[in-house]
C-alpha positions in Angstrom: -41.9 16.0 17.8 -38.8 17.3 16.1 -38.2 20.7 14.4 -39.2 20.2 10.7 -37.1 22.6 9.6 -33.7 21.2 11.1 -32.5 17.7 10.5 -32.1 15.1 13.4 -28.8 13.3 12.9 -28.8 11.4 16.0 -30.0 8.5 14.4 -28.8 6.1 11.7 -30.9 7.8 9.2 -30.8 11.7 9.3 -34.3 13.0 8.9 -37.1 15.6 9.5 -39.9 13.7 9.5 -39.7 12.4 13.2 -38.7 8.9 12.0 -38.3 7.6 15.8 -41.7 7.8 16.3 -42.4 5.5 13.3 -41.1 2.3 14.2 -42.5 0.2 11.2 -40.7 2.6 8.6 -37.8 3.2 10.5 -37.1 -0.5 10.7 -37.8 -1.1 7.1 -35.4 1.6 6.1 -32.6 0.5 8.6 -33.1 -3.0 6.7 -32.8 -1.3 3.3 -29.6 0.7 4.4 -27.0 -2.0 4.1 -28.1 -2.8 0.6 -27.9 0.9 -0.2 -24.2 1.1 1.2 -23.2 -2.2 -0.7 -24.6 -0.6 -4.0 -22.5 2.6 -3.2 -19.4 0.8 -2.3 -19.4 -1.6 -5.1 -20.5 0.7 -7.8 -19.7 4.5 -7.0 -17.3 6.3 -7.8 -14.5 4.4 -8.5 -11.3 4.3 -6.2 -12.1 7.5 -4.4 -14.0 5.9 -1.4 -11.2 6.8 1.3 -10.6 10.4 -0.1 -11.8 13.5 2.0 -14.0 15.4 -0.1 -15.2 19.1 0.9 -19.0 18.4 0.6 -22.1 20.4 1.7 -24.7 18.5 3.8 -28.2 19.7 4.6 -28.4 20.7 8.3 -32.2 21.9 7.7 -34.6 22.8 4.9 -35.1 26.5 5.8 -33.9 28.2 2.4 -31.5 30.3 4.6 -28.4 28.5 5.9 -29.8 24.9 5.1 -26.5 23.4 4.3 -22.8 23.1 6.0 -19.3 22.3 4.1 -17.0 20.0 5.7 -14.4 17.1 4.6 -16.3 13.6 4.7 -15.5 10.4 2.9 -18.2 9.6 0.7 -19.2 6.0 2.2 -19.7 7.9 5.6 -21.8 11.0 4.1 -25.2 11.3 6.1 -27.8 10.5 3.5 -31.1 11.0 5.0 -34.8 11.8 4.5 -35.6 15.4 4.1 -39.0 17.2 3.3 -39.8 20.9 2.9 -42.1 22.3 5.5 -45.6 21.7 5.3 -47.7 24.6 4.0 -50.5 25.0 6.4 -54.2 24.4 4.7 -52.5 23.5 1.5 -54.9 22.7 -1.4 -54.6 20.6 -4.5 -53.7 22.9 -7.3 -54.8 21.3 -10.4 -57.1 18.9 -11.8 -60.9 17.8 -11.0 -59.9 18.0 -7.3 -58.5 21.6 -7.3 -59.2 23.5 -4.4 -59.5 20.4 -2.1 -57.3 20.0 0.9 -54.0 18.2 -0.3 -54.0 14.5 0.7 -51.7 13.5 3.6 -52.2 9.7 2.7 -52.3 8.2 -0.9 -55.9 8.3 -2.3 -56.8 4.6 -3.2 -58.0 5.4 -6.7 -54.7 6.8 -7.6 -52.4 4.5 -5.9 -50.7 2.8 -8.7 -50.3 6.0 -10.7 -48.7 7.5 -7.8 -46.4 4.7 -7.1 -45.3 4.5 -10.7 -44.3 8.3 -10.9 -42.3 7.9 -7.5 -40.4 4.7 -8.9 -39.8 6.2 -12.1 -38.3 9.6 -10.6 -36.4 7.4 -7.8 -35.0 5.0 -10.7 -33.4 8.0 -12.5 -31.3 9.1 -9.2 -29.0 6.0 -8.8 -28.8 5.7 -12.5 -27.0 8.9 -13.1 -24.6 8.1 -10.4 -23.8 4.9 -12.2 -23.3 6.5 -15.6 -20.6 8.7 -13.7 -18.8 6.0 -11.9 -15.3 6.3 -13.9 -15.2 10.1 -14.4 -13.4 10.6 -11.1 -10.2 9.2 -12.7 -10.0 12.0 -15.3 -11.0 14.8 -13.5 -9.8 18.1 -14.9 -9.0 19.8 -11.4 -9.7 19.0 -8.0 -12.6 21.6 -8.2 -14.3 19.7 -10.7 -13.8 16.4 -8.8 -15.3 17.8 -5.7 -18.5 19.0 -7.8 -19.0 15.5 -9.4 -18.8 13.8 -5.9 -21.3 16.5 -4.6 -23.6 15.7 -7.5 -23.2 12.1 -6.8 -23.9 12.0 -3.1 -27.0 14.2 -3.6 -28.3 12.0 -6.4 -27.8 9.2 -3.8 -30.0 11.3 -1.6 -32.6 11.8 -3.8 -32.8 8.0 -4.0 -33.4 7.9 -0.3 -36.3 10.4 -0.7 -38.2 8.3 -3.1 -37.3 5.3 -1.3 -38.8 6.8 2.2 -42.0 7.5 0.1 -42.2 4.0 -0.9 -41.6 2.4 2.5 -44.0 4.8 4.3 -46.9 5.2 2.0 -47.0 1.9 -0.4 -46.8 -1.1 1.8 -45.3 -4.5 0.5 -45.3 -3.2 -3.1 -43.5 -0.1 -2.2 -40.7 -2.3 -0.3 -40.4 -4.4 -3.2 -39.9 -1.5 -5.5 -37.5 0.0 -3.3 -35.2 -3.0 -3.3 -35.8 -2.9 -7.1 -34.2 0.4 -7.4 -30.7 -1.3 -6.1 -31.3 -4.4 -8.4 -31.4 -2.3 -11.8 -28.4 -0.6 -13.0 -27.5 1.8 -16.0 -26.7 -0.1 -19.1 -27.4 -3.6 -17.6 -28.7 -5.9 -20.3 -30.7 -8.0 -17.9 -32.0 -5.2 -15.6 -31.5 -1.7 -17.1 -32.6 1.5 -15.8 -36.3 2.5 -16.8 -35.6 5.5 -19.2 -33.4 5.3 -22.2 -31.2 8.3 -21.5 -30.2 6.8 -18.1 -28.7 3.8 -19.9 -26.3 6.0 -22.1 -22.6 6.0 -21.2 -21.0 9.1 -19.5 -17.4 8.5 -21.1 -15.9 12.0 -20.6 -16.3 15.1 -18.7 -17.9 17.2 -21.5 -20.7 14.6 -21.5 -21.0 14.8 -17.7 -21.3 19.0 -18.1 -23.9 18.3 -21.0 -25.7 15.6 -19.0 -25.9 17.9 -15.7 -27.1 20.9 -18.1 -29.7 19.3 -20.3 -30.6 16.2 -18.4 -30.6 17.2 -15.1 -32.9 20.2 -16.1 -35.3 17.7 -17.4 -35.4 16.4 -13.7 -35.7 19.8 -12.5 -39.0 20.2 -14.8 -40.1 16.7 -13.8 -39.5 17.8 -9.9 -41.3 21.1 -10.3 -44.3 19.2 -11.8 -44.5 16.6 -9.0 -44.0 19.7 -6.3 -47.6 20.5 -7.7 -49.0 17.2 -6.5 -52.1 17.1 -4.5 -50.4 14.3 -2.4 -48.6 16.4 0.1 -45.4 14.2 1.2 -44.6 14.1 -2.4 -44.9 17.6 -3.1 -42.6 18.4 0.0 -40.2 15.8 -0.9 -39.7 17.2 -4.6 -39.6 20.8 -3.3 -36.5 20.2 -1.0 -35.0 18.3 -4.0 -35.1 21.2 -6.3 -33.1 23.2 -3.8 -30.4 20.6 -4.3 -30.9 20.2 -7.8 -29.9 23.7 -8.7 -26.3 23.1 -8.1 -26.2 20.2 -10.5 -27.3 22.5 -13.3 -24.7 25.1 -12.2 -22.2 22.4 -12.5 -23.2 21.8 -16.2 -23.8 25.2 -17.4 -20.4 26.6 -16.0 -18.7 23.5 -17.0 -19.8 23.6 -20.5 -18.9 27.5 -20.4 -15.7 27.0 -18.9 -14.9 24.5 -21.8 -15.9 27.1 -24.6 -13.8 29.7 -22.9 -10.8 27.7 -22.8 -11.3 27.1 -26.6 -12.0 30.5 -27.6 -9.0 31.8 -25.5 -6.8 29.2 -27.2 -8.0 30.0 -30.6 -7.4 33.8 -29.9 -4.1 33.3 -28.6 -3.1 31.1 -31.6 -4.4 33.6 -34.1 -7.1 31.1 -35.5 -10.2 32.7 -36.5 -12.0 30.0 -38.1 -13.8 27.8 -35.8 -13.9 24.7 -38.3 -10.2 24.6 -38.6 -10.8 21.6 -36.2 -7.3 19.9 -36.6 -5.5 23.1 -35.8 -7.7 23.9 -32.9 -7.5 20.4 -31.5 -3.6 20.5 -31.6 -3.8 23.4 -29.0 -5.3 20.9 -26.5 -8.8 22.1 -26.2 -12.2 20.8 -27.7 -13.2 22.7 -31.0 -16.6 24.3 -31.0 -18.4 22.1 -33.4 -17.6 19.3 -31.4 -19.1 21.0 -28.3 -22.1 21.8 -30.6 -22.4 18.0 -31.6 -22.4 17.0 -27.8 -25.2 19.5 -27.3 -27.3 18.2 -29.9 -27.0 14.7 -28.6 -28.0 15.5 -25.0 -30.6 17.9 -26.0 -32.3 15.4 -28.1 -32.1 12.5 -25.5 -33.2 14.9 -23.0 -36.3 15.7 -25.0 -37.2 12.1 -25.3 -37.5 11.9 -21.4 -40.6 13.9 -21.7 -42.5 11.1 -23.4 -45.0 11.3 -26.1 -46.4 15.0 -26.7 -49.9 13.6 -26.6 -50.3 11.3 -23.7 -53.4 9.9 -22.0 -51.3 8.9 -18.9 -50.1 12.6 -18.6 -53.7 13.8 -18.6 -54.8 11.3 -16.3 -52.0 12.4 -13.6 -52.9 16.1 -14.0 -56.7 15.6 -14.0 -56.2 13.5 -10.8 -54.2 16.2 -9.3 -51.1 14.0 -8.6 -49.0 15.9 -11.1 -49.3 19.6 -12.3 -47.6 21.8 -14.6 -44.3 23.8 -14.4 -45.2 26.9 -12.0 -48.9 25.7 -11.9 -49.7 28.5 -9.6 -48.5 31.3 -12.0 -50.5 30.2 -14.8 -53.7 32.1 -15.7 -56.3 29.4 -16.2 -58.7 27.4 -14.3 -56.1 24.8 -13.7 -58.5 22.1 -15.0 -58.1 22.4 -18.6 -61.7 21.1 -19.6 -62.2 22.4 -23.0 -58.9 24.1 -23.2 -56.6 23.5 -26.4 -52.9 23.5 -26.9 -50.8 23.4 -30.0 -48.9 20.3 -31.3 -46.3 19.9 -33.8 -46.5 16.8 -35.8 -44.6 15.3 -38.6 -46.8 14.0 -41.6 -46.4 13.3 -45.2 -47.1 16.8 -45.9 -44.2 17.9 -43.7 -44.0 19.4 -40.1 -47.8 20.6 -39.3 -49.4 22.4 -36.3 -52.6 21.0 -34.8 -54.9 21.9 -31.8 -55.4 19.2 -29.2 -57.2 19.2 -26.1 -54.7 20.8 -23.4 -55.3 17.8 -21.1 -53.7 15.4 -23.5 -50.6 17.8 -24.3 -49.5 18.2 -20.6 -45.9 16.4 -21.5 -45.7 18.9 -24.5 -46.3 22.0 -22.3 -43.8 20.6 -19.9 -41.1 20.1 -22.6 -41.9 23.9 -24.1 -41.0 25.2 -20.7 -38.0 23.2 -20.5 -36.8 24.5 -24.1 -37.2 28.0 -22.7 -35.3 27.4 -19.5 -32.6 25.5 -21.4 -32.2 28.5 -23.8 -30.8 30.8 -21.1 -27.7 28.9 -20.6 -27.1 28.9 -24.5 -27.4 32.5 -24.6 -24.8 32.9 -21.9 -22.3 30.7 -23.8 -23.0 32.8 -26.8 -22.3 36.0 -25.2 -19.1 34.7 -23.8 -18.0 33.7 -27.2 -19.0 37.0 -28.4 -16.9 38.6 -25.9 -13.8 36.8 -27.2 -14.2 37.7 -30.9 -14.8 34.1 -32.2 -17.6 34.0 -34.7 -19.6 31.0 -33.6 -23.0 30.5 -32.2 -24.3 27.6 -30.0 -27.8 26.6 -30.7 -30.7 23.9 -29.7 -31.5 21.9 -32.5 -35.1 21.3 -33.6 -37.3 19.7 -31.6 -37.7 17.0 -34.5 -34.0 16.3 -34.6 -32.6 12.9 -33.5 -35.7 11.7 -31.8 -36.8 8.3 -30.6 -39.9 9.0 -28.9 -43.1 11.0 -29.7 -44.4 12.7 -33.0 -40.9 13.0 -34.7 -39.4 9.2 -33.9 -40.2 8.5 -37.6 -38.6 11.6 -39.0 -35.3 12.6 -40.6 -34.9 16.1 -39.3 -31.8 18.2 -39.6 -30.7 20.6 -36.4 -32.3 23.5 -38.5 -35.8 21.7 -39.3 -35.2 20.7 -42.7 -37.0 17.4 -43.4 -34.7 15.2 -45.2 -34.4 11.4 -46.8 -33.3 8.6 -44.4 -30.3 8.3 -46.9 -29.3 11.7 -46.5 -29.5 11.4 -42.9 -27.2 8.6 -42.8 -25.0 10.3 -45.0 -24.9 13.7 -42.8 -25.3 12.6 -39.3 -21.6 12.9 -38.6 -22.0 16.5 -39.0 -24.4 16.9 -36.3 -23.9 14.1 -33.8 -20.5 13.2 -31.9 -18.6 10.5 -34.0 -16.4 7.5 -32.5 -13.3 9.7 -33.7 -14.7 12.8 -31.8 -15.2 10.8 -28.8 -11.8 9.5 -29.0 -10.3 12.9 -29.4 -12.1 14.2 -26.4 -11.0 11.0 -24.1 -7.5 11.8 -25.2 -7.8 15.1 -23.2 -9.0 13.3 -20.3 -5.8 13.3 -18.1 -6.5 14.1 -14.5 -5.1 17.1 -12.9 -4.8 16.6 -9.0 -2.7 19.6 -8.1 -4.7 22.3 -6.0 -5.5 25.3 -8.3 -4.4 23.7 -11.5 -6.6 22.9 -14.4 -6.7 20.9 -17.5 -5.7 22.5 -20.8 -9.3 22.1 -22.3 -11.0 23.9 -19.4 -11.0 27.4 -17.9 -10.8 27.9 -14.2 -14.1 28.9 -12.6 -14.7 32.6 -11.6 -15.0 31.8 -7.9 -14.6 28.8 -5.7 -17.2 26.7 -3.9 -18.2 28.1 -0.5 -15.8 31.2 -1.4 -12.8 29.0 -1.1 -9.5 30.4 -2.7 -8.3 29.4 -6.2 -5.7 26.7 -4.7 -8.3 25.2 -2.2 -7.8 21.5 -1.9 -11.3 20.5 -2.4 -10.3 16.8 -2.4 -7.8 15.2 -0.2 -7.0 12.3 -2.4 -6.6 8.7 -0.8 -6.9 6.4 -3.9 -8.2 2.9 -3.0 
């Protein structure tokens, strides 16, 4: 039996689950592997398959020293199956089975529900890579190019994580679903990805940073809730995925922050005090703060939709079954069953936005989304602290939960970022004040000129405060070999 804290790299598929002793699953994954490589090489990431990239690779699942850094060509990256260590005598943390031993096999009565959760999570992983396939051609620095590729290869590994569960625990249906994860593609008319935000284009690097800050944070919240699952292999899988996901949100927060910093510093240097003097600011080769705010409005509202309807029977059933918990379930001070408990839901009605108490079980999605909002506000506060230090008078905000929503209680509403209800006619007249326009997108794309000299950065983004793996500022994070 292999050490569950270390990763075996002696097999075609690196793993810490002793795959060599499970010939059926090993053969199935080896059969799936060529299709995965074909997907990677055909779709991802364009023209950089022969470049050496300074990437981290997991060598274990112990929180201390779990990864190593080295140059690797992305098609040769060792994607594998990694589960966090098993917790001895782990118990189901929530729902009607709370306190019972965690399941090591799929309980028959919850099989279809569990499979769907695994498939949806698995579908998001390759989707984000597909959305970002063109970005390498316009990277603002080798540092940023390397971070893009790190996100890409780890989202690819997260696909492997879900595919392993499908092959191991869901039989023929699981194998078919694993094949379908490579058949669908982001933005496809015939076979799109399952969730709307993962069919949106990522046309520029500011969009990428917003995606990794807001949408990957939704991924974090979903992984945290799945890490509470009474199905122990899913819990262990997601616990380790969260470890890798932290870097993706770091890329997003610091990327947006560095964009804001470059803008503010350019404004101060040019003596521009009005952040809405957009043309003068854009002439400096930076992205004006109102456009950055519009991008945040867009990506935040798309990410809120990913949580689904505020009141949901499916979410209630998943919690009650013990297969998906709440964020930080163990730290919540209640009975973890929610029988008879209430939760406040905000609703859009003909009388305006009202608050209603509903059974807490049915508001599981909203509870997770509310936790997301608190989590997302931290980075916004740090961005505003940065702006304030430069002396520029501008404040980044998160728009009202009803703004620009396509799913849930507010999908029929016309609501401003401040939370004011307006007519659909006024919304149409004013939406360009709040969401990126085609002209905004064209301007941002005009700045997307690649910078490939080590230690150099595009005009619109500031250098990072420190390098990856403590490397110096002029470190060659990507040894380019365009193909």
